[in-house]
C-alpha positions in Angstrom: 10.6 -14.0 52.5 10.1 -11.1 54.9 11.5 -8.6 52.3 9.0 -9.7 49.7 6.1 -10.3 52.1 5.9 -14.0 51.4 4.1 -16.3 53.9 4.4 -19.6 52.1 6.9 -20.9 49.6 6.8 -24.2 47.8 10.0 -25.9 46.7 9.7 -28.8 44.3 13.1 -30.6 43.9 13.0 -32.9 40.9 16.8 -33.5 40.8 17.5 -37.2 40.8 19.4 -36.7 44.1 17.7 -35.9 47.3 18.2 -32.3 48.4 19.3 -32.9 51.9 20.7 -29.4 52.3 17.4 -27.8 51.5 15.6 -30.2 53.7 17.7 -29.5 56.7 17.4 -25.7 56.1 13.6 -25.7 56.4 13.0 -28.9 58.4 11.4 -27.0 61.3 9.5 -24.4 59.3 5.9 -24.4 58.1 6.7 -21.4 55.9 8.4 -23.6 53.3 6.9 -26.8 51.9 9.7 -28.9 50.6 8.9 -31.7 48.2 11.6 -33.9 46.8 11.1 -36.7 44.2 14.4 -38.6 43.9 16.1 -41.9 43.4 16.7 -43.5 46.8 17.5 -47.3 46.4 17.0 -47.9 50.1 19.5 -45.2 51.0 22.2 -46.6 48.7 22.0 -43.9 46.0 23.8 -40.6 46.6 23.7 -38.9 49.0 23.2 -42.3 50.6 21.3 -41.1 53.6 18.0 -42.1 55.3 17.2 -38.4 55.4 15.7 -39.0 52.0 13.2 -41.6 53.2 9.5 -41.1 53.0 9.1 -41.0 56.8 11.1 -37.8 57.2 8.2 -35.3 57.5 9.7 -32.4 59.4 9.9 -31.5 63.0 8.2 -29.0 65.3 6.3 -26.4 63.3 7.7 -28.0 60.2 6.0 -31.3 60.8 4.1 -32.3 57.7 5.9 -29.7 55.5 8.6 -32.0 54.3 7.6 -34.6 51.7 10.0 -37.2 50.2 9.1 -39.4 47.3 11.9 -41.9 47.2 12.1 -44.3 44.2 13.7 -47.7 45.0 14.3 -48.8 41.4 16.1 -47.9 38.2 14.6 -46.6 35.0 11.8 -44.6 36.5 10.2 -42.4 33.9 7.1 -40.5 32.9 4.6 -43.0 34.3 6.2 -43.0 37.7 6.6 -39.2 37.9 3.1 -38.6 36.6 1.7 -40.9 39.2 3.5 -39.1 42.0 2.8 -35.7 40.6 -0.9 -36.1 40.2 -1.4 -38.1 43.4 0.9 -36.3 45.9 2.6 -33.2 44.6 -0.2 -31.3 42.9 -3.0 -31.9 45.4 -0.7 -30.8 48.3 0.6 -27.8 46.4 -3.0 -26.5 45.8 -3.9 -27.1 49.4 -0.8 -25.3 50.7 -1.5 -22.3 48.5 2.0 -20.9 48.1 2.9 -17.3 47.4 5.9 -18.4 45.4 6.9 -21.7 43.7 10.6 -22.6 43.4 11.6 -25.5 41.2 15.0 -27.1 41.9 15.4 -28.1 38.2 18.1 -30.6 38.0 17.7 -32.7 34.9 19.8 -35.7 35.8 16.6 -37.8 36.1 16.0 -37.1 32.4 16.1 -39.6 29.5 19.7 -39.9 28.2 21.4 -38.8 31.4 24.3 -41.2 32.1 24.3 -40.8 35.9 20.8 -40.8 37.1 19.6 -44.0 35.4 16.1 -42.6 34.9 14.2 -41.8 31.7 11.9 -38.8 32.4 11.0 -37.1 29.1 11.2 -33.4 28.3 7.4 -33.5 27.9 7.0 -34.6 31.5 9.1 -31.8 32.8 7.0 -29.4 30.7 3.8 -30.9 32.1 4.9 -30.5 35.7 5.9 -26.9 35.0 2.6 -26.2 33.3 0.6 -27.3 36.3 2.8 -25.5 38.8 2.6 -22.3 36.9 -1.1 -22.1 37.8 -0.1 -21.6 41.4 1.0 -18.4 43.2 -0.6 -16.3 40.5 2.1 -17.5 38.1 5.1 -16.7 40.4 7.2 -19.7 39.5 11.0 -19.8 39.3 12.6 -22.7 37.5 16.2 -22.7 38.8 18.4 -24.7 36.5 20.7 -27.0 38.5 22.1 -28.9 35.6 22.6 -32.6 34.8 25.1 -34.7 32.9 23.9 -34.7 29.3 23.8 -31.3 27.6 21.3 -32.4 24.9 18.9 -33.7 27.6 19.3 -30.5 29.7 18.5 -28.4 26.6 15.5 -30.3 25.6 14.0 -30.4 29.1 14.6 -26.8 29.8 13.1 -25.9 26.4 9.8 -27.7 27.4 9.8 -25.9 30.8 10.2 -22.6 29.0 7.3 -23.4 26.6 5.2 -24.2 29.6 6.0 -20.9 31.3 5.1 -19.1 28.1 1.8 -20.8 27.9 2.6 -22.7 24.7 0.8 -25.9 23.8 2.7 -28.9 25.1 3.3 -32.3 23.4 1.1 -35.2 24.4 2.6 -37.3 27.2 3.1 -41.0 26.5 2.3 -43.1 29.5 2.4 -46.5 27.8 4.5 -48.4 30.3 4.2 -51.1 32.9 3.2 -50.0 36.4 5.6 -51.9 38.6 4.8 -53.0 42.1 7.8 -51.3 43.7 6.5 -48.0 42.3 3.1 -48.5 43.7 4.6 -49.4 47.1 6.5 -46.1 47.1 3.5 -43.9 46.3 1.3 -45.9 48.7 3.9 -45.4 51.5 4.1 -41.6 50.9 0.3 -41.3 50.9 -0.1 -43.3 54.1 2.5 -41.1 55.8 1.3 -37.8 54.5 -2.5 -38.3 54.7 -2.4 -37.3 58.4 -1.2 -33.8 57.4 -3.0 -33.1 54.1 -6.8 -33.4 53.6 -6.3 -33.3 49.8 -4.6 -36.7 50.0 -7.6 -38.3 51.6 -9.9 -37.6 48.7 -11.7 -40.6 47.2 -10.6 -41.4 43.6 -10.6 -44.4 41.4 -8.2 -47.3 41.9 -5.1 -47.6 39.7 -5.1 -50.6 37.3 -1.9 -52.6 36.7 -2.0 -51.4 33.0 -2.8 -47.8 32.1 -3.0 -48.7 28.4 -6.8 -48.9 28.8 -7.0 -45.2 29.6 -4.8 -44.3 26.7 -7.2 -46.2 24.4 -10.2 -44.6 26.1 -8.7 -41.2 25.4 -8.0 -41.9 21.8 -11.4 -43.5 21.1 -13.4 -41.1 23.2 -15.4 -39.8 20.3 -16.3 -43.3 19.2 -17.9 -44.3 22.5 -21.7 -44.6 22.1 -23.9 -43.0 24.7 -26.1 -46.1 24.7 -23.6 -48.1 26.8 -25.3 -49.5 29.8 -24.2 -48.9 33.4 -23.8 -52.6 33.7 -21.3 -52.7 30.9 -19.3 -49.8 32.5 -19.3 -51.6 35.9 -18.0 -54.8 34.2 -15.0 -52.8 32.9 -14.3 -51.3 36.3 -14.6 -54.7 38.0 -12.0 -56.1 35.6 -9.3 -53.7 36.8 -7.2 -55.0 39.7 -7.4 -52.6 42.7 -4.0 -51.6 43.9 -5.5 -49.5 46.7 -3.9 -46.2 45.6 -5.5 -43.4 43.7 -5.4 -41.7 40.3 -7.8 -38.8 39.7 -10.0 -39.8 36.7 -9.6 -36.5 34.9 -5.8 -36.6 34.9 -5.6 -40.1 33.6 -7.9 -39.6 30.6 -6.9 -36.1 29.7 -3.1 -36.3 30.0 -2.5 -32.9 28.2 -4.6 -30.8 30.5 
């Protein structure tokens, strides 16, 4: 960092396993913001350590600069990663303002990987890369860490490469059930990290239990008549169960932004 004159580096680790080595390396530093999104299963998934828990936030000058997003269930995919990325990772990344972004790009959380048990699509990896490439004046390094399915690795890395080149990306499909354990994880991370990051305290709309309504709104956007009354809109909003965690409106409706 000193050689290249860097003051702040963001590391996003989306490998299905928690990066305990990276975490320990920078646990006391504010110069590196480490964010890991990984399978946890209450510390029973490798590396089987509570170091991967959401309450491990750093120590000393590094307090608040370590963010763990630990999933406690199998088969997490695009909806779960989109939820965490838009609610936690991206807001904090912009607030931090890194000089360099490093992505620990293990693809063992990808769809088709026999070990990770997750189903993140190549399109989701491309979307995350696309948004991260807007940081640090485009200084983004996608460091391939591998996975256990060559076809999945190839497809995922291809979409990341397209994102870095500025190519149009495929539309992301978020048609899935939002499970309570997923909401609990994101809520826990937000509650822990809000004391460190103002961007996580922003007021946004509540998450409904079914995101299909927003997919339909996006598809039928041009058919919505401007004569709809505010009372009708409020009735729709009142019908959505409030789960007390947030999803920025613009990111739900425009998934390809």
